FIDOMAR-163835 format. One record per residue: residue number from 1; residue in one letter; x, y, z of N, C-alpha, C in turn. Coordinates in nm, 2 decimals. Example, Ala and Ser with C-alpha at 12.3 -4.5 7.8 and 13.67 -1.06 7.14 Angstrom:
% FIDOMAR-163835
[1; "A"; [1.32; -0.57; 0.78]; [1.23; -0.45; 0.78]; [1.32; -0.33; 0.78]] [2; "S"; [1.28; -0.22; 0.71]; [1.37; -0.11; 0.71]; [1.29; 0.00; 0.79]] 
//
This chain:
% FIDOMAR-163835
[1; "M"; [-2.92; 1.22; -0.56]; [-2.94; 1.20; -0.42]; [-2.89; 1.06; -0.38]] [2; "I"; [-2.82; 1.06; -0.27]; [-2.77; 0.93; -0.22]; [-2.88; 0.86; -0.13]] [3; "T"; [-2.89; 0.73; -0.14]; [-2.99; 0.66; -0.06]; [-2.94; 0.62; 0.08]] [4; "K"; [-3.03; 0.58; 0.17]; [-2.99; 0.54; 0.30]; [-2.91; 0.41; 0.29]] [5; "N"; [-2.95; 0.32; 0.20]; [-2.87; 0.20; 0.19]; [-2.73; 0.22; 0.14]] [6; "Q"; [-2.72; 0.32; 0.05]; [-2.58; 0.35; 0.00]; [-2.50; 0.41; 0.11]] [7; "I"; [-2.56; 0.50; 0.19]; [-2.48; 0.55; 0.30]; [-2.44; 0.44; 0.40]] [8; "K"; [-2.53; 0.35; 0.43]; [-2.50; 0.24; 0.52]; [-2.39; 0.16; 0.46]] [9; "L"; [-2.39; 0.13; 0.33]; [-2.28; 0.05; 0.27]; [-2.15; 0.12; 0.28]] [10; "I"; [-2.15; 0.25; 0.25]; [-2.02; 0.33; 0.25]; [-1.97; 0.33; 0.39]] [11; "K"; [-2.05; 0.36; 0.49]; [-2.00; 0.36; 0.63]; [-1.95; 0.23; 0.68]] [12; "S"; [-2.01; 0.12; 0.63]; [-1.97; -0.01; 0.67]; [-1.83; -0.05; 0.62]] [13; "L"; [-1.79; 0.01; 0.51]; [-1.66; -0.02; 0.45]; [-1.54; 0.04; 0.52]] [14; "S"; [-1.56; 0.11; 0.63]; [-1.45; 0.15; 0.71]; [-1.40; 0.03; 0.79]] [15; "L"; [-1.47; -0.08; 0.80]; [-1.43; -0.19; 0.87]; [-1.38; -0.30; 0.78]] [16; "R"; [-1.27; -0.37; 0.81]; [-1.21; -0.47; 0.72]; [-1.31; -0.59; 0.69]] [17; "K"; [-1.38; -0.63; 0.80]; [-1.47; -0.74; 0.78]; [-1.58; -0.71; 0.68]] [18; "N"; [-1.62; -0.59; 0.67]; [-1.73; -0.55; 0.57]; [-1.67; -0.54; 0.44]] [19; "R"; [-1.54; -0.49; 0.43]; [-1.48; -0.48; 0.30]; [-1.46; -0.62; 0.24]] [20; "L"; [-1.43; -0.72; 0.32]; [-1.41; -0.85; 0.28]; [-1.55; -0.91; 0.24]] [21; "K"; [-1.65; -0.88; 0.32]; [-1.78; -0.93; 0.29]; [-1.84; -0.89; 0.16]] [22; "H"; [-1.82; -0.76; 0.13]; [-1.88; -0.70; 0.01]; [-1.78; -0.70; -0.11]] [23; "K"; [-1.65; -0.72; -0.08]; [-1.54; -0.72; -0.17]; [-1.53; -0.58; -0.24]] [24; "L"; [-1.55; -0.48; -0.15]; [-1.55; -0.34; -0.19]; [-1.46; -0.25; -0.10]] [25; "F"; [-1.41; -0.14; -0.15]; [-1.34; -0.05; -0.06]; [-1.36; 0.10; -0.11]] [26; "L"; [-1.32; 0.19; -0.03]; [-1.35; 0.33; -0.06]; [-1.23; 0.40; -0.11]] [27; "V"; [-1.25; 0.50; -0.21]; [-1.14; 0.58; -0.26]; [-1.19; 0.73; -0.26]] [28; "E"; [-1.12; 0.81; -0.20]; [-1.16; 0.95; -0.19]; [-1.05; 1.05; -0.25]] [29; "G"; [-1.10; 1.16; -0.30]; [-1.01; 1.26; -0.36]; [-1.00; 1.26; -0.51]] [30; "D"; [-0.98; 1.38; -0.57]; [-0.97; 1.39; -0.71]; [-0.87; 1.30; -0.77]] [31; "K"; [-0.74; 1.31; -0.72]; [-0.63; 1.23; -0.78]; [-0.65; 1.08; -0.77]] [32; "N"; [-0.69; 1.04; -0.65]; [-0.71; 0.90; -0.62]; [-0.82; 0.84; -0.71]] [33; "V"; [-0.93; 0.91; -0.72]; [-1.04; 0.86; -0.80]; [-1.00; 0.86; -0.95]] [34; "L"; [-0.94; 0.96; -1.00]; [-0.89; 0.96; -1.14]; [-0.80; 0.85; -1.17]] [35; "D"; [-0.70; 0.82; -1.08]; [-0.61; 0.71; -1.09]; [-0.68; 0.58; -1.09]] [36; "L"; [-0.79; 0.57; -1.01]; [-0.87; 0.45; -1.00]; [-0.93; 0.42; -1.14]] [37; "I"; [-0.99; 0.53; -1.20]; [-1.06; 0.52; -1.33]; [-0.96; 0.47; -1.44]] [38; "K"; [-0.84; 0.52; -1.43]; [-0.74; 0.48; -1.53]; [-0.69; 0.34; -1.51]] [39; "S"; [-0.71; 0.28; -1.40]; [-0.65; 0.15; -1.36]; [-0.73; 0.04; -1.41]] [40; "D"; [-0.69; -0.09; -1.38]; [-0.76; -0.21; -1.42]; [-0.85; -0.25; -1.30]] [41; "F"; [-0.87; -0.17; -1.20]; [-0.97; -0.20; -1.09]; [-1.11; -0.17; -1.14]] [42; "D"; [-1.20; -0.25; -1.11]; [-1.34; -0.23; -1.14]; [-1.40; -0.12; -1.05]] [43; "V"; [-1.48; -0.03; -1.10]; [-1.54; 0.07; -1.02]; [-1.69; 0.04; -1.00]] [44; "H"; [-1.73; 0.04; -0.88]; [-1.87; 0.01; -0.84]; [-1.96; 0.13; -0.86]] [45; "T"; [-1.93; 0.24; -0.79]; [-2.01; 0.36; -0.79]; [-1.92; 0.48; -0.76]] [46; "I"; [-1.94; 0.59; -0.83]; [-1.87; 0.72; -0.80]; [-1.97; 0.82; -0.76]] [47; "F"; [-1.95; 0.88; -0.64]; [-2.04; 0.99; -0.59]; [-1.96; 1.12; -0.61]] [48; "A"; [-2.01; 1.22; -0.67]; [-1.94; 1.35; -0.69]; [-2.04; 1.46; -0.69]] [49; "N"; [-1.98; 1.58; -0.66]; [-2.06; 1.70; -0.67]; [-2.07; 1.75; -0.81]] [50; "S"; [-2.15; 1.85; -0.84]; [-2.17; 1.90; -0.98]; [-2.04; 1.96; -1.04]] [51; "N"; [-1.96; 2.02; -0.96]; [-1.84; 2.08; -1.01]; [-1.74; 1.98; -1.06]] [52; "W"; [-1.73; 1.87; -0.98]; [-1.64; 1.76; -1.03]; [-1.69; 1.69; -1.15]] [53; "S"; [-1.82; 1.68; -1.16]; [-1.89; 1.61; -1.27]; [-1.87; 1.70; -1.40]] [54; "K"; [-1.88; 1.83; -1.39]; [-1.86; 1.92; -1.50]; [-1.71; 1.91; -1.55]] [55; "L"; [-1.62; 1.90; -1.46]; [-1.48; 1.89; -1.50]; [-1.44; 1.75; -1.56]] [56; "N"; [-1.53; 1.65; -1.53]; [-1.50; 1.51; -1.58]; [-1.63; 1.46; -1.65]] [57; "P"; [-1.67; 1.52; -1.76]; [-1.80; 1.49; -1.82]; [-1.82; 1.35; -1.87]] [58; "T"; [-1.70; 1.28; -1.90]; [-1.71; 1.15; -1.95]; [-1.73; 1.04; -1.84]] [59; "V"; [-1.72; 1.08; -1.72]; [-1.73; 0.98; -1.61]; [-1.87; 0.98; -1.56]] [60; "N"; [-1.92; 0.86; -1.55]; [-2.06; 0.83; -1.50]; [-2.06; 0.84; -1.35]] [61; "V"; [-2.13; 0.94; -1.29]; [-2.13; 0.96; -1.15]; [-2.28; 0.97; -1.10]] [62; "S"; [-2.29; 0.95; -0.97]; [-2.41; 0.98; -0.89]; [-2.39; 1.11; -0.83]] [63; "L"; [-2.47; 1.21; -0.87]; [-2.45; 1.35; -0.81]; [-2.50; 1.36; -0.67]] [64; "V"; [-2.41; 1.42; -0.59]; [-2.45; 1.44; -0.45]; [-2.41; 1.59; -0.41]] [65; "S"; [-2.47; 1.63; -0.30]; [-2.45; 1.77; -0.25]; [-2.33; 1.77; -0.16]] [66; "K"; [-2.28; 1.89; -0.12]; [-2.17; 1.90; -0.03]; [-2.20; 1.84; 0.10]] [67; "N"; [-2.32; 1.85; 0.15]; [-2.36; 1.80; 0.28]; [-2.37; 1.64; 0.27]] [68; "E"; [-2.41; 1.59; 0.16]; [-2.41; 1.44; 0.14]; [-2.27; 1.39; 0.14]] [69; "L"; [-2.18; 1.46; 0.07]; [-2.04; 1.41; 0.07]; [-1.98; 1.42; 0.21]] [70; "L"; [-2.02; 1.52; 0.29]; [-1.98; 1.53; 0.43]; [-2.02; 1.41; 0.51]] [71; "R"; [-2.14; 1.36; 0.48]; [-2.20; 1.25; 0.56]; [-2.13; 1.12; 0.53]] [72; "I"; [-2.08; 1.10; 0.41]; [-2.02; 0.97; 0.37]; [-1.87; 0.97; 0.37]] [73; "S"; [-1.81; 1.09; 0.39]; [-1.66; 1.09; 0.38]; [-1.60; 1.05; 0.51]] [74; "N"; [-1.47; 1.00; 0.50]; [-1.39; 0.97; 0.61]; [-1.30; 1.09; 0.65]] [75; "Q"; [-1.30; 1.19; 0.57]; [-1.22; 1.31; 0.59]; [-1.29; 1.42; 0.66]] [76; "K"; [-1.22; 1.49; 0.74]; [-1.27; 1.61; 0.81]; [-1.32; 1.72; 0.71]] [77; "N"; [-1.24; 1.73; 0.61]; [-1.27; 1.82; 0.50]; [-1.29; 1.74; 0.37]] [78; "P"; [-1.41; 1.70; 0.34]; [-1.43; 1.61; 0.23]; [-1.39; 1.67; 0.09]] [79; "N"; [-1.35; 1.58; 0.00]; [-1.31; 1.62; -0.13]; [-1.44; 1.63; -0.22]] [80; "N"; [-1.42; 1.65; -0.34]; [-1.53; 1.66; -0.43]; [-1.59; 1.53; -0.48]] [81; "V"; [-1.52; 1.42; -0.45]; [-1.56; 1.29; -0.51]; [-1.52; 1.18; -0.42]] [82; "L"; [-1.61; 1.08; -0.42]; [-1.58; 0.95; -0.34]; [-1.62; 0.84; -0.43]] [83; "A"; [-1.54; 0.73; -0.44]; [-1.58; 0.62; -0.52]; [-1.58; 0.49; -0.43]] [84; "I"; [-1.66; 0.40; -0.48]; [-1.66; 0.26; -0.42]; [-1.59; 0.18; -0.53]] [85; "A"; [-1.49; 0.10; -0.50]; [-1.42; 0.02; -0.60]; [-1.42; -0.12; -0.55]] [86; "C"; [-1.40; -0.21; -0.65]; [-1.40; -0.36; -0.62]; [-1.26; -0.41; -0.58]] [87; "I"; [-1.26; -0.49; -0.48]; [-1.13; -0.55; -0.44]; [-1.09; -0.65; -0.53]] [88; "K"; [-0.96; -0.65; -0.57]; [-0.90; -0.75; -0.65]; [-0.87; -0.88; -0.57]] [89; "E"; [-0.88; -0.99; -0.64]; [-0.85; -1.12; -0.57]; [-0.70; -1.12; -0.56]] [90; "S"; [-0.65; -1.16; -0.44]; [-0.51; -1.16; -0.41]; [-0.45; -1.29; -0.46]] [91; "K"; [-0.35; -1.28; -0.55]; [-0.29; -1.40; -0.61]; [-0.14; -1.40; -0.59]] [92; "I"; [-0.08; -1.51; -0.55]; [0.06; -1.52; -0.55]; [0.12; -1.53; -0.69]] [93; "F"; [0.23; -1.47; -0.71]; [0.29; -1.46; -0.84]; [0.44; -1.48; -0.84]] [94; "N"; [0.49; -1.52; -0.95]; [0.63; -1.54; -0.97]; [0.68; -1.41; -1.04]] [95; "E"; [0.76; -1.34; -0.96]; [0.79; -1.20; -1.00]; [0.94; -1.19; -1.02]] [96; "R"; [0.99; -1.13; -1.12]; [1.13; -1.10; -1.14]; [1.15; -0.95; -1.11]] [97; "G"; [1.28; -0.92; -1.09]; [1.31; -0.78; -1.05]; [1.31; -0.77; -0.90]] [98; "L"; [1.29; -0.65; -0.86]; [1.29; -0.62; -0.71]; [1.15; -0.63; -0.65]] [99; "V"; [1.14; -0.72; -0.56]; [1.01; -0.74; -0.49]; [1.03; -0.70; -0.34]] [100; "L"; [0.94; -0.62; -0.29]; [0.94; -0.58; -0.15]; [0.85; -0.67; -0.07]] [101; "V"; [0.91; -0.71; 0.04]; [0.83; -0.80; 0.13]; [0.81; -0.73; 0.27]] [102; "L"; [0.69; -0.73; 0.31]; [0.66; -0.65; 0.44]; [0.61; -0.75; 0.55]] [103; "D"; [0.69; -0.76; 0.66]; [0.66; -0.85; 0.77]; [0.59; -0.78; 0.88]] [104; "D"; [0.46; -0.79; 0.88]; [0.37; -0.73; 0.98]; [0.38; -0.58; 1.00]] [105; "I"; [0.37; -0.51; 0.89]; [0.36; -0.36; 0.90]; [0.22; -0.33; 0.96]] [106; "S"; [0.22; -0.25; 1.06]; [0.09; -0.23; 1.13]; [0.03; -0.09; 1.11]] [107; "D"; [0.11; 0.01; 1.08]; [0.06; 0.15; 1.07]; [0.01; 0.18; 0.92]] [108; "P"; [-0.12; 0.22; 0.91]; [-0.18; 0.24; 0.78]; [-0.10; 0.35; 0.70]] [109; "G"; [-0.05; 0.45; 0.77]; [0.02; 0.56; 0.70]; [0.15; 0.51; 0.65]] [110; "N"; [0.22; 0.42; 0.73]; [0.35; 0.36; 0.68]; [0.33; 0.28; 0.55]] [111; "L"; [0.22; 0.19; 0.55]; [0.20; 0.11; 0.44]; [0.17; 0.20; 0.32]] [112; "G"; [0.08; 0.30; 0.33]; [0.05; 0.39; 0.22]; [0.17; 0.46; 0.17]] [113; "T"; [0.26; 0.51; 0.25]; [0.38; 0.57; 0.21]; [0.47; 0.48; 0.14]] [114; "I"; [0.48; 0.36; 0.19]; [0.57; 0.25; 0.13]; [0.52; 0.22; -0.02]] [115; "I"; [0.39; 0.21; -0.03]; [0.33; 0.18; -0.17]; [0.36; 0.30; -0.26]] [116; "R"; [0.35; 0.42; -0.21]; [0.38; 0.54; -0.29]; [0.52; 0.55; -0.33]] [117; "T"; [0.61; 0.51; -0.23]; [0.76; 0.51; -0.26]; [0.79; 0.41; -0.36]] [118; "C"; [0.73; 0.29; -0.35]; [0.75; 0.18; -0.45]; [0.72; 0.23; -0.59]] [119; "D"; [0.60; 0.30; -0.60]; [0.56; 0.36; -0.73]; [0.66; 0.45; -0.79]] [120; "W"; [0.72; 0.54; -0.70]; [0.82; 0.64; -0.74]; [0.94; 0.57; -0.80]] [121; "F"; [0.99; 0.47; -0.73]; [1.11; 0.40; -0.77]; [1.09; 0.28; -0.87]] [122; "G"; [0.97; 0.27; -0.92]; [0.94; 0.17; -1.02]; [0.93; 0.02; -0.97]] [123; "V"; [0.91; 0.01; -0.84]; [0.89; -0.13; -0.78]; [0.74; -0.16; -0.79]] [124; "R"; [0.71; -0.26; -0.86]; [0.57; -0.29; -0.90]; [0.51; -0.40; -0.81]] [125; "S"; [0.58; -0.47; -0.72]; [0.53; -0.58; -0.65]; [0.56; -0.58; -0.50]] [126; "I"; [0.46; -0.59; -0.42]; [0.48; -0.60; -0.27]; [0.41; -0.72; -0.22]] [127; "I"; [0.48; -0.80; -0.14]; [0.43; -0.92; -0.08]; [0.41; -0.89; 0.07]] [128; "C"; [0.29; -0.90; 0.13]; [0.27; -0.87; 0.27]; [0.24; -0.99; 0.35]] [129; "S"; [0.28; -0.99; 0.47]; [0.23; -1.10; 0.56]; [0.09; -1.08; 0.59]] [130; "N"; [0.02; -1.19; 0.63]; [-0.12; -1.19; 0.66]; [-0.16; -1.09; 0.77]] [131; "N"; [-0.06; -1.06; 0.86]; [-0.08; -0.97; 0.97]; [-0.05; -0.82; 0.94]] [132; "T"; [-0.01; -0.80; 0.82]; [0.02; -0.66; 0.78]; [-0.12; -0.59; 0.76]] [133; "V"; [-0.12; -0.46; 0.79]; [-0.25; -0.38; 0.78]; [-0.31; -0.39; 0.65]] [134; "D"; [-0.44; -0.39; 0.64]; [-0.51; -0.41; 0.52]; [-0.49; -0.30; 0.42]] [135; "V"; [-0.45; -0.33; 0.30]; [-0.41; -0.23; 0.20]; [-0.54; -0.15; 0.16]] [136; "Y"; [-0.66; -0.20; 0.18]; [-0.78; -0.13; 0.15]; [-0.84; -0.05; 0.26]] [137; "N"; [-0.76; -0.05; 0.37]; [-0.80; 0.04; 0.48]; [-0.80; 0.19; 0.43]] [138; "P"; [-0.91; 0.26; 0.45]; [-0.92; 0.40; 0.40]; [-0.80; 0.49; 0.42]] [139; "K"; [-0.73; 0.48; 0.53]; [-0.61; 0.56; 0.56]; [-0.50; 0.52; 0.47]] [140; "V"; [-0.49; 0.39; 0.44]; [-0.38; 0.34; 0.35]; [-0.41; 0.39; 0.21]] [141; "V"; [-0.53; 0.37; 0.16]; [-0.57; 0.41; 0.03]; [-0.54; 0.56; 0.01]] [142; "Q"; [-0.58; 0.64; 0.11]; [-0.57; 0.79; 0.10]; [-0.42; 0.82; 0.09]] [143; "S"; [-0.34; 0.76; 0.17]; [-0.20; 0.80; 0.18]; [-0.11; 0.75; 0.06]] [144; "T"; [-0.17; 0.66; -0.02]; [-0.09; 0.61; -0.14]; [-0.10; 0.72; -0.25]] [145; "M"; [-0.20; 0.81; -0.24]; [-0.21; 0.91; -0.34]; [-0.22; 0.86; -0.49]] [146; "G"; [-0.30; 0.75; -0.50]; [-0.32; 0.69; -0.63]; [-0.22; 0.58; -0.67]] [147; "S"; [-0.11; 0.57; -0.60]; [-0.01; 0.46; -0.63]; [-0.06; 0.32; -0.61]] [148; "L"; [-0.16; 0.31; -0.52]; [-0.22; 0.17; -0.50]; [-0.26; 0.11; -0.63]] [149; "F"; [-0.30; 0.19; -0.73]; [-0.36; 0.14; -0.86]; [-0.25; 0.11; -0.96]] [150; "R"; [-0.12; 0.13; -0.92]; [-0.01; 0.09; -1.01]; [0.09; -0.01; -0.95]] [151; "V"; [0.07; -0.04; -0.82]; [0.16; -0.13; -0.76]; [0.08; -0.25; -0.71]] [152; "K"; [0.12; -0.37; -0.74]; [0.05; -0.49; -0.70]; [0.09; -0.53; -0.55]] [153; "V"; [-0.02; -0.54; -0.47]; [0.00; -0.57; -0.33]; [-0.07; -0.70; -0.30]] [154; "M"; [0.00; -0.80; -0.25]; [-0.06; -0.93; -0.22]; [-0.03; -0.98; -0.08]] [155; "Y"; [-0.12; -1.06; -0.02]; [-0.10; -1.11; 0.11]; [-0.08; -1.26; 0.11]] [156; "T"; [0.01; -1.31; 0.20]; [0.03; -1.46; 0.20]; [0.10; -1.49; 0.33]] [157; "D"; [0.12; -1.62; 0.35]; [0.21; -1.67; 0.46]; [0.35; -1.65; 0.41]] [158; "L"; [0.42; -1.55; 0.47]; [0.55; -1.52; 0.42]; [0.65; -1.63; 0.43]] [159; "A"; [0.65; -1.71; 0.54]; [0.74; -1.82; 0.56]; [0.73; -1.92; 0.44]] [160; "K"; [0.61; -1.96; 0.41]; [0.58; -2.05; 0.30]; [0.63; -1.99; 0.16]] [161; "Y"; [0.60; -1.86; 0.15]; [0.64; -1.79; 0.02]; [0.79; -1.78; 0.01]] [162; "L"; [0.86; -1.74; 0.11]; [1.00; -1.72; 0.10]; [1.08; -1.85; 0.09]] [163; "K"; [1.02; -1.95; 0.14]; [1.08; -2.09; 0.14]; [1.10; -2.13; -0.01]] [164; "K"; [1.01; -2.08; -0.10]; [1.01; -2.12; -0.24]; [1.09; -2.02; -0.33]] [165; "V"; [1.13; -1.90; -0.27]; [1.19; -1.80; -0.35]; [1.33; -1.85; -0.39]] [166; "K"; [1.37; -1.83; -0.51]; [1.50; -1.87; -0.56]; [1.60; -1.75; -0.57]] [167; "S"; [1.55; -1.63; -0.57]; [1.64; -1.52; -0.57]; [1.70; -1.49; -0.43]] [168; "D"; [1.80; -1.40; -0.43]; [1.85; -1.36; -0.30]; [1.75; -1.28; -0.22]] [169; "V"; [1.74; -1.31; -0.09]; [1.65; -1.24; 0.00]; [1.73; -1.15; 0.10]] [170; "Y"; [1.71; -1.02; 0.09]; [1.79; -0.92; 0.17]; [1.69; -0.88; 0.28]] [171; "G"; [1.75; -0.87; 0.40]; [1.67; -0.82; 0.52]; [1.74; -0.72; 0.59]] [172; "T"; [1.67; -0.62; 0.64]; [1.72; -0.51; 0.72]; [1.74; -0.55; 0.87]] [173; "L"; [1.87; -0.57; 0.90]; [1.90; -0.61; 1.04]; [2.02; -0.53; 1.09]] [174; "F"; [2.02; -0.52; 1.23]; [2.13; -0.43; 1.29]; [2.27; -0.48; 1.26]] [175; "D"; [2.28; -0.61; 1.24]; [2.42; -0.67; 1.22]; [2.44; -0.69; 1.07]] [176; "G"; [2.37; -0.62; 0.99]; [2.38; -0.63; 0.84]; [2.50; -0.55; 0.78]] [177; "K"; [2.52; -0.57; 0.66]; [2.63; -0.50; 0.59]; [2.58; -0.36; 0.54]] [178; "N"; [2.66; -0.26; 0.55]; [2.63; -0.12; 0.50]; [2.57; -0.13; 0.36]] [179; "I"; [2.45; -0.08; 0.34]; [2.39; -0.09; 0.21]; [2.47; -0.03; 0.10]] [180; "K"; [2.55; 0.07; 0.13]; [2.63; 0.14; 0.03]; [2.74; 0.05; -0.03]] [181; "K"; [2.77; -0.06; 0.05]; [2.88; -0.15; 0.00]; [2.82; -0.29; -0.05]] [182; "V"; [2.69; -0.29; -0.08]; [2.63; -0.41; -0.13]; [2.61; -0.40; -0.28]] [183; "D"; [2.64; -0.51; -0.35]; [2.62; -0.52; -0.49]; [2.49; -0.60; -0.51]] [184; "F"; [2.38; -0.53; -0.54]; [2.25; -0.60; -0.56]; [2.24; -0.66; -0.70]] [185; "K"; [2.18; -0.77; -0.70]; [2.15; -0.84; -0.83]; [2.02; -0.78; -0.89]] [186; "D"; [1.99; -0.83; -1.01]; [1.86; -0.77; -1.07]; [1.74; -0.83; -1.01]] [187; "D"; [1.74; -0.96; -0.97]; [1.63; -1.03; -0.92]; [1.65; -1.05; -0.77]] [188; "I"; [1.58; -0.97; -0.68]; [1.60; -0.98; -0.54]; [1.47; -0.95; -0.46]] [189; "H"; [1.46; -1.00; -0.34]; [1.35; -0.97; -0.25]; [1.41; -0.89; -0.13]] [190; "I"; [1.35; -0.78; -0.09]; [1.39; -0.70; 0.02]; [1.28; -0.71; 0.13]] [191; "V"; [1.32; -0.76; 0.25]; [1.23; -0.77; 0.36]; [1.24; -0.65; 0.46]] [192; "M"; [1.13; -0.59; 0.49]; [1.12; -0.49; 0.59]; [1.03; -0.53; 0.70]] [193; "G"; [1.08; -0.51; 0.83]; [1.01; -0.56; 0.94]; [0.91; -0.47; 1.01]] [194; "N"; [0.84; -0.52; 1.11]; [0.74; -0.45; 1.19]; [0.80; -0.33; 1.25]] [195; "E"; [0.72; -0.22; 1.27]; [0.77; -0.09; 1.33]; [0.83; -0.11; 1.46]] [196; "S"; [0.78; -0.20; 1.55]; [0.84; -0.21; 1.69]; [0.93; -0.33; 1.70]] [197; "N"; [0.91; -0.43; 1.63]; [0.98; -0.56; 1.65]; [1.08; -0.60; 1.54]] [198; "G"; [1.07; -0.52; 1.43]; [1.16; -0.56; 1.32]; [1.12; -0.68; 1.25]] [199; "I"; [1.21; -0.75; 1.18]; [1.18; -0.88; 1.12]; [1.17; -0.99; 1.22]] [200; "S"; [1.07; -1.07; 1.21]; [1.04; -1.18; 1.30]; [1.15; -1.29; 1.29]] [201; "K"; [1.17; -1.36; 1.40]; [1.26; -1.47; 1.39]; [1.23; -1.58; 1.29]] [202; "E"; [1.10; -1.60; 1.27]; [1.05; -1.70; 1.17]; [1.10; -1.66; 1.03]] [203; "I"; [1.08; -1.53; 1.00]; [1.12; -1.48; 0.87]; [1.27; -1.46; 0.85]] [204; "S"; [1.34; -1.43; 0.96]; [1.48; -1.41; 0.95]; [1.56; -1.53; 0.90]] [205; "K"; [1.50; -1.65; 0.92]; [1.56; -1.77; 0.87]; [1.58; -1.78; 0.72]] [206; "Y"; [1.50; -1.70; 0.65]; [1.50; -1.71; 0.50]; [1.58; -1.60; 0.44]] [207; "I"; [1.64; -1.51; 0.52]; [1.72; -1.40; 0.47]; [1.86; -1.45; 0.44]] [208; "T"; [1.90; -1.43; 0.32]; [2.03; -1.48; 0.27]; [2.14; -1.37; 0.28]] [209; "E"; [2.10; -1.24; 0.28]; [2.19; -1.13; 0.29]; [2.14; -1.02; 0.38]] [210; "K"; [2.21; -1.00; 0.49]; [2.17; -0.90; 0.59]; [2.23; -0.76; 0.55]] [211; "I"; [2.14; -0.66; 0.55]; [2.18; -0.52; 0.52]; [2.14; -0.42; 0.62]] [212; "K"; [2.20; -0.31; 0.62]; [2.15; -0.20; 0.72]; [2.19; -0.06; 0.66]] [213; "I"; [2.12; 0.04; 0.72]; [2.15; 0.18; 0.68]; [2.24; 0.23; 0.80]] [214; "N"; [2.36; 0.27; 0.77]; [2.45; 0.32; 0.87]; [2.39; 0.45; 0.93]] [215; "S"; [2.41; 0.46; 1.06]; [2.36; 0.58; 1.13]; [2.48; 0.68; 1.17]] [216; "K"; [2.45; 0.80; 1.16]; [2.55; 0.90; 1.20]; [2.53; 0.96; 1.34]] [217; "S"; [2.42; 0.90; 1.40]; [2.38; 0.95; 1.54]; [2.42; 0.84; 1.64]] [218; "T"; [2.45; 0.89; 1.76]; [2.48; 0.80; 1.88]; [2.36; 0.78; 1.96]] [219; "K"; [2.25; 0.85; 1.93]; [2.13; 0.85; 2.02]; [2.01; 0.78; 1.95]] [220; "A"; [1.99; 0.81; 1.82]; [1.87; 0.75; 1.75]; [1.90; 0.60; 1.73]] [221; "D"; [1.80; 0.52; 1.77]; [1.82; 0.38; 1.76]; [1.75; 0.31; 1.65]] [222; "S"; [1.67; 0.39; 1.57]; [1.60; 0.32; 1.46]; [1.54; 0.43; 1.37]] [223; "L"; [1.51; 0.39; 1.25]; [1.44; 0.47; 1.15]; [1.29; 0.43; 1.13]] [224; "N"; [1.21; 0.52; 1.10]; [1.07; 0.48; 1.06]; [1.08; 0.39; 0.94]] [225; "V"; [1.00; 0.28; 0.94]; [1.01; 0.18; 0.84]; [0.98; 0.24; 0.70]] [226; "A"; [0.89; 0.33; 0.69]; [0.87; 0.39; 0.55]; [0.99; 0.47; 0.51]] [227; "V"; [1.05; 0.55; 0.60]; [1.17; 0.62; 0.57]; [1.28; 0.53; 0.53]] [228; "A"; [1.30; 0.42; 0.61]; [1.41; 0.32; 0.58]; [1.38; 0.26; 0.44]] [229; "T"; [1.26; 0.23; 0.41]; [1.23; 0.17; 0.28]; [1.27; 0.27; 0.16]] [230; "S"; [1.24; 0.39; 0.18]; [1.27; 0.49; 0.08]; [1.42; 0.50; 0.06]] [231; "I"; [1.50; 0.50; 0.17]; [1.64; 0.51; 0.15]; [1.70; 0.38; 0.08]] [232; "I"; [1.65; 0.27; 0.12]; [1.70; 0.14; 0.06]; [1.66; 0.13; -0.09]] [233; "L"; [1.54; 0.17; -0.12]; [1.50; 0.16; -0.26]; [1.58; 0.27; -0.35]] [234; "Y"; [1.61; 0.38; -0.29]; [1.69; 0.48; -0.36]; [1.83; 0.42; -0.39]] [235; "E"; [1.89; 0.37; -0.28]; [2.03; 0.31; -0.30]; [2.03; 0.20; -0.40]] [236; "I"; [1.93; 0.11; -0.40]; [1.93; 0.00; -0.50]; [1.90; 0.05; -0.64]] [237; "T"; [1.80; 0.13; -0.66]; [1.77; 0.17; -0.79]; [1.86; 0.28; -0.85]] [238; "N"; [1.95; 0.33; -0.77]; [2.05; 0.43; -0.82]; [2.19; 0.38; -0.81]] [239; "S"; [2.21; 0.25; -0.78]; [2.34; 0.19; -0.77]; [2.40; 0.15; -0.91]] 
//
C-alpha cells in the first residue's frame, strides 16, 4: 500500500522546483523502468502492480493496486509500474565525436524525441542551454522511451561553453550550405535552435560552419526541430 506522504512526493515531482528540491524525478512504463534499472541512475522507489512484480521477480518493488497507480500516474491510462529515480549531477565534459547542442528547445516532446533520435544514431552527448526544457520533465522522460538512460544530457551557459570548444561548430541556418555537400569531421558540435526563433544571435557568433536542409517546397518555411535533428544526424552518421 502506498502512503499519503509517498503520494504527495510523487505528485510534487511534476514541478521542476520540486524535482530540484528533492533531486528526484518520475519514470513510468515497463520499458522506461526496465531501462532505468539497467542504467547507472540510482533508483529511489519502484511502485508496481502484482503482475509486473511476478514478471520481474528480482526487482524490489512496493506493491500497489490498479487504483493506486491511477492516483499517482501522469498518464490517462497508467502503466503497470512507476519509479522514482535520482537526478544525476550535471557536469560539463570534454567530449570527442559528435556532440549535439540545443539552444532553448522549449517543447518537452521535441526534447524527448531528440534524445531518442540521438540514441538511435549513436550520439551519446547533448549540451543544453539553461533555458531548454528540463530533461526530467515527465513528458520528456516518457517520450524518450528509455533513451534518456543511455544519452548524457547536460545544462550550461552555451556561450561560455562554445567559446572554449576547439572542434568545428555547425549551426542550422537558412543561409547555410546544403548538408548533402558538407564533409563533416569526426569531432564536431551541431547546434539546433529554438522552435520559433531558431539559433539565437548570441550563439550564432560561435558557429564556424553554417548548414541547412534543402527544401523541395515553395510554401513550407521550416521543419520541426526534432525532425530536422533526425535528418541531420542521419546524413552525418551515414556519410
